[in-house]
N, C-alpha and C positions, 0 to 999 in steps of 0.2 A: 469291442471285445473280441469278436471273431478275427478281425484284421490283426490285432496284437498277437493272438495265439498263432495264427498262420505265419506271421513274420519271424517267429523264433526259428523256423526251419531254415532261414537264410543265413544265420550267423555262425561264427566260429571262434577258437582259442581257449584259455583256461585260467582259473583263479581259485580262491578258497570257497568252500561250500558249507552251509550251516542248515538251519531249519527249513523244511520244504515249504511251509506256509509263508514264512517271511521271504524266502528266495523267490517264490512265485509272485510276490508283490514287489519285486525289484529291491528288496531289503529296505523298503520305506516302512519301517516297523518300530521306530523309536517311540512314537506316540501311542502305539497299540500294545505290543508286548504283553498280551494277556494269556499266554499259554505256558507250557512247561519249558519252552526254550527261551524264556525271558532273559536268562543270564547274559547271553551274548549281545542282545539288543538294548535292554533296559532292565536292570535288576529290580526296579520298583514294581515291575509287572507281576512279581510273585505275590503281591498283595491284592491282586485282582482275581475274581472268580474262585471263591473258596472251594476246598475239596482236596483230594489227593490224586495226582496224575502220575502215571508211569509211562514214559515215552522213549521211543528209539527211532532213529532214521538211518537209512542205508543208501549209499551212492550206487545206483544201478549200473552206470556206465562211466568210463574214464577214471576208473579206480587207480590209485597210486600215481596219479598225474597232478594232483593238487593237494592242498592241505584241507583235511576234513572228510575223510572217507566214511566215518561212522560217528554217531553221536547218541548219547543216552542221557536221560534227564528224569529226575524225581522232584516233584513239586508238592508241597503241602501248605495249605492256607486255611486259617480258622478265624472266626469272628467272635467278638465279645461286646457286650453293651458297655459303653464308656462315654463320658462327656468329653467334649473337645479339649477342654483345658487340661484334663488328666492325660489325654493322648499327647498333646503338644509338650507337656512337661516330661512325659516318659521318653519321647523321642529326643528331647533336648538333653536329658540326663544320660541316655545311651550314647549320644553324640559326644558329650564331654568325656566319657570314659574312653571312647574310641580315639578321640583326639589325643588324650593323655598317653594312651598306649602307642599311638603312631609316633608321637614325639619321643617317647622313651626309646623306641627302636631306631629312630632317626639319629638320636644322640650317640648311639652305638654303631652307627654306620651300616646297619642292616638294611633299612629301607631308605629310599631317597625320593625327594620330590621329582616329578618327571617333566617339569617345565623349566625353560631357561638354561638347559644344559646343552653344550655344543657338540659332544661326541656323537658318533654315528648311531642312528636308531633304525629299527626295522618295523615295518608294518606287519601285523599278524598274518597277512596273506603271503609274506615273503619268507623264503628260506634263508637261514643264517650260515649254511654250509660253507660257502666260499670264504667268508670272513674267518670262520673258525679254523679252517684248514690253512689259510695264509698266515694268520697271526699266532697260532698255537705253538707252544714249546713242548714237544712230546718227551723231552728229556727229563722233565720234572712233573710227572703225572701224580696228582693228589687224588686218592680214591674218595669218592663221594658216596655216602651211605644213604640210600633211599629210606631205609628203616628208621634211621635217626631223624631225618627230615620229616617223615610221616608222623612220628611220635610227637615231635615238637609242634607241628602244625595242629595235630589233634588236641593237644593240651590247650593251645591258645584259642582254638575254636570253641572248645568246651567252656572255657572261662567267659567268653564274650557272647555266647548265644542265650537268648531268653526264650524259654519254652512256654508257650501258651497253648493249652489243650482244653478247650471247653466247647461242647457241642450244644446245639439247640435242642430243647426238650420236645419240640413239636414242629411239624411241617405240614402244610395243607396241600395234599396232592391235587385237590380240586383246582388249585391255582395254576396248574401246569398248562391248562388250555389257554391261559392269558398269553403265553409266550408265542403261540402259533397263530394268533388271530390276525397278525399283520400279513400273513402269506395267503395267497389264493388257494394254496394246497399245502397241507402238512403231511409229510411222508409217514407212512405207517411203520417204517423201520426205525424211526428215531423220535423219541418222545422227550419233551422237556422234563427236567428233574431238578428240583430245588437244591438238593444236596450236591449235585454234580453239574453246575452250570458250565456251558460252553460258549463259544463265540457266536452262537445263534441266539443266545438268551439275553434279554434285558432285565436285570433284576429289579429295576424300578417299575416294571409292568405289574407286579403283584398288587392286588387291591388291599391286602393286609399289610400294614406298615411293618409288622414284625418280621415279615419275610424279605423286606428290602434292606439295603445297606444303611439306610438312614439312622443316624445316631449310634453307629457301631464302628468299632475299630477292627481293622484286619491285620493279622500277623502271619507272615508267610516266610518260607525258606525252601531251599532245595539244594540238590547236588547235580551238577552237569559235567559230563565227561565227553570230550571229543578226542578221537584217536584215529591214527592212520594205520594202515596195514604195514607189515614189515617190508623193508627194502623199497621205499618210495623212490624209485630211480629218477623220476623227473625233477624232484626237488632236492634229492640227496639229503633229506631230513625226515626222520620219523618223529611225528609230533603227537604228544599226549598232553591235553590240557584238562585240569580238574578245577571246577569252580564251586565254591561253597557260598551260598547266597542267603541273605536275610533281608526282609522288607516289612514295612508297616504302612498302612493306609487309613485314612479317615473317610468313611462313607463311600469308599471307592471314588472319591472326588480328588483327593490329594494323596500321593503315595511317595515314599522314599525307599531306596534299597541300596545294597552294596554287595559286591562280589569279592571274595578272596580267591585269587587265581594262583594255582600251582602249575609250573611248567616242567615237564619231563621230556627232554629232547635227546635225539641221537643222530649222529652222522653215520649212516650205514657204510659208506666207503672206507671210513677209518675206524669205526667202532667207538668214536668219541662221544661221551654222554655229557649232558648239561642240565642244570636244575636252577630254577628261579621262581619268583613270585611277583604278584602285582595286585593292586586294589582298584576296583571300579566303583563309581558312585552314579546313581541315576535318580531321576524324579519324573513323576507324571502329574498332570493337572487336567482333570476332566470337568470343564466348565459346565457342560450339560451332557446329556446322553448322546448328543450329536456333534460335539466339538471337543477335541482332545489335543494336548500338547505334551511333548516329552523332551527331556534333556539327559544326556549321559556323558560322563567323563571316564574314558577307559584308560587304564594304566596311570591313574592320577598319582599314585605312589607306586614305587617299584623297587625291587632288588635287582642287582645285576644277575644275569644268567651266567653262572659259573660253570665253565667247561672243564673237563678232566685234564685237558692239555694247557690249562692256565689262561685260556682266552676268556674275555668277558664281553658279553653283548647285552642288549636290552631292547625291549619293544618300545615303540614310540607312543606318546600320549595322543589319543584322538578324542575330540569333543564333537558329539553329534547332536543335532537338534531335529525335531520333526513335528509335524502337525497332521491331524486327520479330521475329516468332516463326513457326516452322514447326511447327504441331501434328502434321502428318504431312508426309512428303517432298513431296507434290504441292501443298501449300497454304501460302501465306505471308500472314500478317496483319500490317499495319503501322500505326503511329500516329505523327504528328508534331505538335509545337507550333512554329509559326513566329513570329518576332519576340517572343521570350519576355520581353524587357525593355520592350516597348511603346513603341518609338521613335516620335518625331514625333506623339505624341498618338494613335497607333493601337494598339489592344489586340492581344494575341496571338491567333492563329487556330489552330484545330484541324483536322487533316487525317487521314483514315482511308482505308486501302486494303486490297484483297483481291486476291490473284493465285492462280488455280487452274490447274494444268497437268494436265489429265485424261489426256493421252497425250503421248508424246515428240514435240515439234514443234508443239504447240498450247498456247496459254495464254489464259485468259479473265480479265478484270479488272473490278472495280467499285470505286468510291471516293466519298468526300465531301470536298470542299475547302471548309472553312468551311460555307456553307449551300448549296453547289452540288454536285449529284450528277453523277458521271462514270462512264463504262464504256469498255471496249475489249477488243481481243484481239491476239494475235501468232500468226503462222504462220512456222515455220522450214522452208525448202526448201533442204536442203544448206547452202551457204555464204551463202544469202540469207535475211535475216529481215525480215518485213513487219509493222509495227505500225500499228494503227488505234485512234483514240479518238473518242468522242462525248461532248461536254461540255455539260451543262445549266446551269441556274441563272444565275449571273452571267456565264457564258460564252456565253449566247444560242444554245444548240443548235449550237455550233461543231463541225465535223468536221475531223480532221487525220489525215494518214497519213505514215509514215516507213519508210525502208528502210535496212538495214545490210548491208554486204558484208564477210564475214569473210575476210580475205586469208590 
């Protein structure tokens, strides 16, 4: 662990930046994704750890040199008692409505499947500026209304969202001590809380079955915003992404989720704006409290990003898989393969991560993202979680910090 942290001081260059916790683990997060930043790594994670989280992160160094200077996230997840057949039927019914809606939009040329198409595609970590400036025809600029796009998106989201709001009538505070019994020392500044579980908690540890996820369905959702500062000179692209997520799980054993992504982009050198959308799907399988698997398909369905100078671009589809294991309760080892189908002429990349929680309220991390080494830590202070990451290699010694408030 110490060697991995020290080795980050030797690396250099730059790329896209997201959640401090996931980045500290080398982005080996597809099978974990249990916090407010689940949208980017696996939307099914919104169904893990019930409660309401408000989170934000900030890139401390190398700002305006890569995509992802700032991110904000809101996550809400609730549980209700339900038998497995009802849950499966409910998810199936929702999926049929979603499929019918996607087919309706596809028939009208609004959304398109994002596999088997030969035109140029972009990774989300890449800037589209050069292509937009080369191919655009500035003589016929068609104005694009953000207001109308926002209205249409809000209407569709409102129709397709299922709101479930039911809280438990009782909670046993005496059970909190069960969570820290695995640690030689439990910090006085961070205590277990049934209503606000974090990544230090194992909800199956409670002796009262009513307090565990057993026999319950989880319903979650959230809003995630990633934005760049104005005039990002290094990429010549100001990037704003908005993700609206829904997810559902059964007993926190199996979970599925989806993101609707909206893209608001700008080329600062020309003032050209572009708008588009995409759909991600994800799944989680937790065979036990110590073995987890994840799968996510990003940009499975997509619209073209329509630029004001009549250029059209789009993001590539990426399919990521991952696994994680806890050899002991305090240690998580994770591995991911991203872009497993080698889209856009780019081969798959490997990601490895390690998370060690030596005491309750403290977590240490190290990872490797392709050829870049990363490290970080988290500190829990009651309802406040602070995450820090130091990123070497292609990330050019970037530092980032994030905070999460557990409501």
